[in-house]
N, C-alpha and C positions, 0 to 999 in steps of 0.2 A: 591585490587582495582578492581572494576567491569569493564567489557567491555562496551564501549559506544554503545547505541542502535542506529543503523543506517538503514535508508531505502534509498537504491540507486535505482533510476529510470533508468532501463536499456533501451538503445535505441532499439526500436521495440520489446521489451520483457517485462518480468515481473518486479515486485518490489522485489529486493533482500534485505531481512531483516536479519541483523546480530545483535548480542547482546543477551540480556536476553528476548527472544520473546515467547509470549504465544498467540495462536490463539484460540478464543472461539466462540461458537454459541451464539445467543441471550439468550438462556436459561442457559448459563454458562458452557455447556458441552465443555470440552477441546478437540479441534480438532487437535492441535499440539503444541508442546513445544520444542524449539530447539535454538541453538545459530546461526543457519543459515537456512533460508528457502526462497523459492521463491513463491510469491503470484501472481496469474493471474490478469492481468489488461486488457486483450483483450475481456473477456467475453465468450471465446470459450472452455476453459478447461473442460475436462470430469471429472476432479478431483478437482472442485472448493471447496474451494477458492485457492487451490494450483495450480501452473503452471505445465502443462504436455507437454509443447512445442507446443500446438495447435496454438499459435500466428504465427508460421512460415507458416503453411498450410492456415491459415485464411488471411494471408497477412496483419496482423496488422502493422501499421506504426505510429511511434511517435518518434521524435528525442531525447526524454528524457530530454529536456531542459525545466526547469521550468521558466515560464514567470513572474508570479506575486507571489512571495513567500516572506513572511514576518517572521522574527524571533520574538520570544516572549522571555520575561524574564522567564527562567525556574524556576518553583516552586521548583523542585528537580532536581538535575543533575545526580543522580544515582537511579537505581531501574529498575524493569521490564517494558517492553513495552507490553501492552495488546492490542490485535487487535480483535475487535468484528465484526463478520460477520453479518451484518444486512440482514434480509430476503428480497430478491429481491431488494437489495439496495447496499449501499456502505460498505467499510471497515472502521470502526471507530477505529483509533489508539489513545491510551491514555497512557501517561507516558513520561518520558524524551526521546527525540529522535532528531536525526539530519537527515534531508531529503536532499539528495544530487543529483544533476543533473548527467546525464550519463557521461558527460565529466569532471566532478569535478569543473566546473566553478562557480557553485553557491551552497550554502548550507543554510539551515535554521534550527534553533533550535526551537523546538515546544514541547508543552505539550499535544496537541490534534490535530488531523488532520482527515478529512473525505476524504478517498481515493477512486477513481473510480475503479470499478471492472467490469463494463459493456462494457467498450471500447469506449463509445460514448461521454464522457465529452468533452466540448470545452475548459476545463481548466485542462487538464491532468497534473499531476497525481491526481489532486483533483476532488472530486465529485461536479458536478453542477446541479444534479437532472435529468440528461438526461435519467437515467434508467427508469423513469416513462414514458417519451415520447416514448421510444423504447420498453416498455413492458418487460424489463429484468426480467428473472426468474433465481434466483440463488439458 
């Protein structure tokens, strides 16, 4: 039995991804493959898309509570979670996943999610296009 793919939104910190996780660039180059990794969501990491702890110095604040999250009927319940790093934009997660709030109070099952990595979204952890307004370069 395979491990569930989970993205936990950590309070004032990164996205903690566990399961069968593969992070790739838009051209398909594999940046990382692991059963646990932390992805930057403050936009300040020197090791993007991975977290290097810069959120602490940057004063990134977010309670990790997801306000509007909707579950989908999963097409598949097992398999890898592929996270594509979009150039100067969001992280696009595709595959069966559970997204969980920092305090565990809410979860959503999804097949696809666009996740903020610039730190400016008004709908964290999801992307709302703010990277364009703020000129995010990733």
